[in-house]
C-alpha positions in Angstrom: 0.0 0.0 0.0 1.3 3.5 -0.9 2.2 5.8 1.9 -0.2 8.5 3.1 0.6 11.7 1.2 0.3 13.6 4.5 3.3 11.7 5.9 5.2 12.3 2.6 4.6 16.1 2.8 5.5 16.2 6.5 8.7 14.2 6.0 9.8 16.5 3.2 9.2 19.6 5.3 6.2 21.2 3.6 3.7 21.5 6.4 3.5 24.6 8.6 0.0 24.6 10.1 -3.1 22.4 10.0 -6.6 22.9 11.3 -6.9 19.3 12.4 -3.8 17.2 11.8 -5.3 13.8 12.8 -8.5 14.2 10.8 -6.7 15.6 7.7 -4.2 12.6 7.8 -7.1 10.2 8.2 -9.2 11.5 5.2 -6.1 11.7 2.9 -5.4 8.1 3.7 -8.9 6.8 3.3 -10.7 8.6 0.5 -10.2 10.7 -2.6 -10.1 14.3 -1.4 -10.8 17.3 -3.6 -8.6 20.2 -2.5 -7.8 23.7 -3.9 -5.0 26.3 -4.0 -5.6 29.8 -5.3 -3.3 31.7 -7.6 -3.9 35.4 -8.1 -2.7 36.3 -11.6 -1.0 39.6 -10.7 1.9 39.0 -13.1 2.2 37.3 -16.5 4.2 34.4 -15.1 4.3 32.2 -12.0 7.6 32.5 -10.0 9.6 30.1 -7.8 7.4 30.9 -4.8 4.5 29.3 -6.6 6.6 26.3 -7.6 6.4 25.0 -4.1 2.6 24.9 -4.2 2.6 23.2 -7.7 4.9 20.5 -6.3 2.5 20.0 -3.4 -0.4 19.7 -5.9 1.6 17.1 -7.9 2.3 15.0 -4.7 -1.4 15.1 -3.8 -2.5 14.2 -7.3 0.0 11.3 -7.6 -1.5 10.0 -4.3 -5.0 9.9 -5.9 -6.5 13.2 -4.8 -8.1 15.8 -7.0 -6.6 19.3 -7.3 -8.6 22.5 -8.1 -6.4 25.3 -9.3 -8.3 28.5 -8.8 -7.1 31.4 -10.9 -8.0 34.6 -9.1 -9.7 36.6 -11.9 -11.9 38.1 -9.3 -9.7 38.4 -6.2 -6.8 39.9 -8.3 -9.2 42.8 -9.0 -9.0 43.6 -5.3 -5.5 42.5 -4.2 -4.5 40.3 -1.3 -3.1 42.4 1.6 -1.4 39.3 3.2 2.4 39.8 3.6 2.2 43.3 2.0 3.3 46.6 3.5 1.5 48.5 0.8 -1.4 48.2 -1.5 -1.0 46.1 -4.7 -1.1 47.8 -8.1 -4.6 47.7 -9.5 -4.7 45.7 -12.8 -7.3 45.8 -15.6 -9.5 42.8 -16.3 -7.7 42.4 -19.6 -4.3 42.2 -17.9 -5.7 39.7 -15.3 -7.2 37.5 -18.0 -4.0 37.5 -20.0 -1.9 36.6 -16.9 -4.3 33.8 -16.0 -3.9 32.3 -19.5 -0.1 32.3 -19.0 -0.5 30.6 -15.6 -2.5 27.8 -17.1 0.3 26.9 -19.6 2.9 26.7 -16.8 0.6 24.7 -14.4 0.0 22.0 -17.0 3.7 21.0 -16.8 3.1 19.7 -13.2 -0.6 19.0 -13.0 -2.6 16.6 -15.2 -5.8 18.3 -16.1 -7.0 15.6 -18.5 -10.2 13.6 -17.9 -11.2 15.6 -14.8 -8.1 14.5 -12.9 -7.7 18.1 -11.9 -9.9 21.2 -12.4 -9.0 24.7 -13.3 -11.5 27.4 -12.5 -11.5 31.2 -12.5 -13.1 32.8 -9.4 -14.0 35.8 -11.6 -16.8 33.6 -13.0 -18.7 33.9 -9.7 -17.2 37.0 -8.0 -17.5 39.6 -10.7 -21.2 39.3 -11.2 -22.1 39.4 -7.5 -24.8 41.8 -6.3 -23.1 43.8 -3.5 -26.1 44.2 -1.2 -27.1 40.5 -1.5 -23.4 39.5 -0.9 -23.3 41.5 2.3 -26.6 40.1 3.5 -25.8 36.5 2.7 -22.0 36.3 3.3 -20.9 39.5 5.1 -23.3 38.9 8.0 -21.1 35.9 9.1 -18.0 38.0 9.5 -16.9 39.7 12.7 -15.0 42.9 12.0 -13.3 42.6 15.4 -12.0 39.1 14.6 -10.9 40.2 11.1 -8.9 43.0 12.5 -7.1 40.6 14.8 -6.0 38.4 11.8 -2.3 38.6 11.0 -2.9 39.6 7.4 -4.7 42.8 8.5 -3.0 43.5 11.8 0.4 44.3 10.2 -1.3 46.8 7.8 -3.3 48.8 10.3 -0.6 51.3 11.1 0.2 52.0 7.5 -3.4 52.1 6.4 -5.6 49.3 5.1 -8.0 50.3 2.2 -11.6 49.1 2.3 -11.2 47.3 -1.0 -8.4 45.1 0.5 -10.6 44.5 3.6 -13.0 42.7 1.4 -10.4 40.2 0.2 -10.9 37.8 3.1 -14.7 37.7 2.4 -14.0 36.9 -1.3 -11.5 34.2 -0.6 -13.8 32.6 2.0 -16.7 32.7 -0.5 -14.4 30.9 -3.0 -14.1 28.0 -0.6 -17.8 27.9 0.0 -18.5 27.9 -3.7 -16.0 25.1 -4.3 -17.4 23.1 -1.4 -20.9 23.4 -2.9 -20.0 22.8 -6.6 -17.2 20.3 -6.3 -17.3 18.8 -2.8 -14.0 20.5 -2.1 -13.2 20.0 1.6 -9.6 21.1 1.9 -7.9 24.4 1.2 -4.1 24.6 0.9 -1.8 27.6 0.7 1.3 29.4 1.8 1.5 30.1 5.6 0.7 33.8 4.9 -2.8 32.5 3.9 -3.7 31.0 7.3 -6.1 33.7 8.4 -8.0 33.6 5.0 -8.2 29.8 5.1 -9.6 29.8 8.7 -12.2 32.4 7.6 -13.3 30.2 4.7 -13.6 27.1 7.0 -15.7 29.2 9.5 -18.0 30.4 6.7 -18.7 26.8 5.5 -19.5 25.8 9.1 -21.9 28.8 9.5 -23.6 28.5 6.1 -23.6 24.7 5.6 -23.1 23.4 9.1 -20.3 21.2 7.7 -16.7 20.7 8.5 -13.9 21.7 6.1 -10.1 21.7 6.6 -7.1 23.8 5.9 -3.3 23.2 5.7 -0.5 25.7 5.0 3.1 25.3 3.9 6.3 26.9 4.9 7.1 29.8 2.6 10.2 29.3 0.4 12.9 31.0 2.4 16.7 30.6 2.8 18.2 29.2 6.1 18.6 32.9 7.1 14.9 33.5 6.7 15.1 35.6 3.5 12.3 35.1 0.9 13.5 33.1 -2.1 13.0 34.0 -5.7 14.7 37.4 -6.0 18.0 38.2 -7.8 19.7 41.4 -8.8 17.7 41.2 -12.0 14.4 40.8 -10.2 12.1 37.8 -9.6 13.0 34.2 -10.7 10.1 33.4 -13.1 9.0 30.1 -14.5 8.5 31.6 -18.0 11.6 31.0 -20.0 11.2 34.3 -21.8 11.5 36.1 -18.5 14.1 34.0 -16.8 16.1 31.8 -19.2 16.5 28.1 -18.4 20.3 28.8 -18.0 19.7 31.6 -15.5 17.1 29.5 -13.7 19.6 26.6 -13.5 22.3 28.9 -12.2 20.0 30.3 -9.5 19.6 26.9 -7.9 23.3 25.9 -8.6 24.4 28.9 -6.5 22.2 28.4 -3.4 23.9 28.4 0.0 25.3 25.1 1.2 22.9 25.2 4.2 19.8 25.3 1.9 20.6 22.5 -0.6 19.1 19.5 1.2 15.9 21.3 2.2 15.3 22.5 -1.4 16.0 19.0 -2.7 13.2 17.8 -0.4 10.8 20.6 -1.3 11.4 21.2 -5.0 12.3 17.9 -6.5 10.7 14.4 -6.5 13.9 12.6 -5.7 13.4 9.8 -3.2 14.2 10.6 0.4 16.9 7.8 0.5 18.7 9.6 -2.3 18.4 13.0 -0.6 19.7 11.5 2.7 22.7 10.2 0.8 23.4 13.6 -0.6 23.0 15.1 2.8 26.3 13.4 3.8 28.2 15.4 1.3 30.6 18.0 2.7 32.9 20.8 1.5 33.6 20.6 -2.3 31.4 17.6 -2.7 28.3 19.6 -1.8 28.6 21.1 -5.3 27.5 17.8 -6.7 24.3 18.0 -4.6 23.8 21.6 -5.9 24.2 20.4 -9.5 21.6 17.7 -8.9 19.2 20.3 -7.3 19.7 22.7 -10.2 19.2 19.9 -12.8 16.1 18.4 -11.2 14.3 21.8 -10.6 15.1 23.0 -14.1 13.9 19.6 -15.5 10.5 20.0 -13.7 9.9 23.6 -15.0 11.6 23.5 -18.4 11.9 19.9 -19.4 14.8 17.4 -19.6 16.3 18.8 -22.8 16.6 22.4 -21.5 17.9 21.2 -18.1 20.6 19.2 -19.9 21.6 22.1 -22.1 21.8 24.5 -19.1 23.9 21.9 -17.2 26.3 21.5 -20.1 26.6 25.3 -20.6 27.3 25.8 -16.8 29.9 23.0 -16.8 31.6 24.3 -20.0 32.1 27.7 -18.3 34.2 25.9 -15.7 36.2 23.7 -18.1 37.5 23.7 -21.6 35.2 22.4 -24.3 31.6 21.6 -24.0 28.5 23.1 -25.5 28.3 26.8 -24.6 25.3 27.7 -26.7 23.0 28.1 -23.7 25.4 30.3 -21.7 24.5 34.0 -21.2 26.1 35.6 -24.2 26.8 39.1 -25.6 27.7 39.7 -29.2 30.0 42.6 -30.2 31.0 43.5 -33.7 34.4 43.5 -35.2 34.1 47.3 -35.5 33.9 47.6 -31.7 37.2 45.8 -31.5 39.0 47.7 -34.2 40.6 50.1 -31.7 39.8 47.9 -28.7 37.1 48.3 -26.1 37.6 49.4 -22.5 36.9 46.7 -19.9 34.3 49.0 -18.2 32.5 49.5 -21.5 32.5 45.8 -22.1 31.1 45.0 -18.6 28.4 47.6 -19.2 27.6 46.1 -22.6 27.3 42.6 -21.1 24.9 43.9 -18.4 27.3 42.7 -15.7 27.5 46.1 -14.0 24.9 48.9 -13.5 27.6 51.7 -13.7 31.2 52.2 -14.4 31.7 53.2 -10.7 30.5 49.7 -9.7 32.9 48.2 -12.3 35.9 50.2 -10.9 34.9 48.9 -7.4 34.8 45.3 -8.6 38.1 45.5 -10.3 39.8 47.1 -7.3 38.5 44.3 -5.2 39.7 41.6 -7.6 36.2 40.6 -8.6 36.6 40.5 -12.5 38.4 37.9 -14.5 39.0 37.6 -18.2 39.6 34.1 -19.5 40.5 33.0 -16.0 43.0 35.8 -15.3 42.2 38.5 -12.8 41.8 42.0 -14.2 43.9 44.6 -12.1 43.8 47.5 -14.5 40.5 49.6 -14.7 41.7 51.1 -18.0 42.5 47.8 -19.6 41.6 47.6 -23.3 40.1 44.4 -24.7 41.2 43.6 -28.3 40.6 40.7 -30.7 43.8 39.1 -29.3 41.8 38.4 -26.1 39.4 36.2 -28.0 40.1 32.5 -28.5 38.1 31.0 -31.4 35.9 34.1 -31.5 34.9 34.0 -27.8 36.0 35.4 -24.5 34.9 34.6 -21.0 34.2 37.1 -18.2 33.9 36.0 -14.6 32.3 38.3 -12.1 32.9 37.3 -8.5 33.0 33.5 -7.8 29.9 32.3 -9.7 28.8 34.6 -12.4 30.1 33.7 -15.9 29.4 35.5 -19.2 30.5 34.7 -22.8 31.3 37.4 -25.3 31.4 36.5 -29.0 32.4 38.4 -32.1 29.5 38.7 -34.5 30.1 38.1 -38.2 
């Protein structure tokens, strides 16, 4: 008999809070459970923070349960105040609908929506046509303002100011759960730990309106061992869309995580068996880089497919050694004309997008942070010429881990 998926999620470190751990474990082990996670389409791509939730949905689906992915076409019109210090930017309905269509494409890589095995719905279908007075009379009557203000998602915003439109978000998300309970017999809501207050409110609404029990479970947010939120780089968010974050940059992001985070991310973001992860956990010092390579390859394979993961891995390895396929490495082209009289190192770094300003370039060079073809650059006025290129290409290293290829265009 296969293991209870609750035990799998717990062992791999997903679970933060549950409304009734024993009961949730019991129903997940004894029946097919319909559950849901909501995704507000506030951007045109999912990011690595969402990846954790998609992996959970995949674990649950593989164990025989039925996921509902709720695209927040209605809730995104209002904006979730959870975890925010300011109000979200207001989007148009057209922007939200386009973003939702992009989410769908990315979700299908992890969730099987064929033959009703999973359901995708848009809460705009029932939220946008609501009659406000009727909604207040039927749903709003069940909410205590005193209790709402005590909720974590609102409490942190009271000093800075909480708009009335955001105050409605909890009612709308709770109504989602009620609708899904009625229409699909959905009895379990999952989400990041910042959604705990909203999930509890939905469970309470189902109890008051239907007199029935529903359940909630939250997951640890994706953070580093130092407690910093994952998914941000100097260039911005790490997106699942290959047009916004290339498979190579995505691979490198995971290849460069801190040693202390590798094993936890292998548990949360890959489907490798725990025995394999426990074996990798024994790795120390230089050998930990092997575990990082496996992490980067596995996560890239899940998001972008095996072929792109292989290409990204080969490109990354090629930057550390002679030979290999470098076609997927981050590359800047410069013309032969640029090299006629040579190009200053600072201009080349700017052109490659490796520095935001020449001042930053001077600082990096003075600190020994720039290498050309493996040799440290000491002269801020160094001129790069065609002689520095081997077989039409040159490699820049910034710091310990950032590599960039420069090629001469024909």
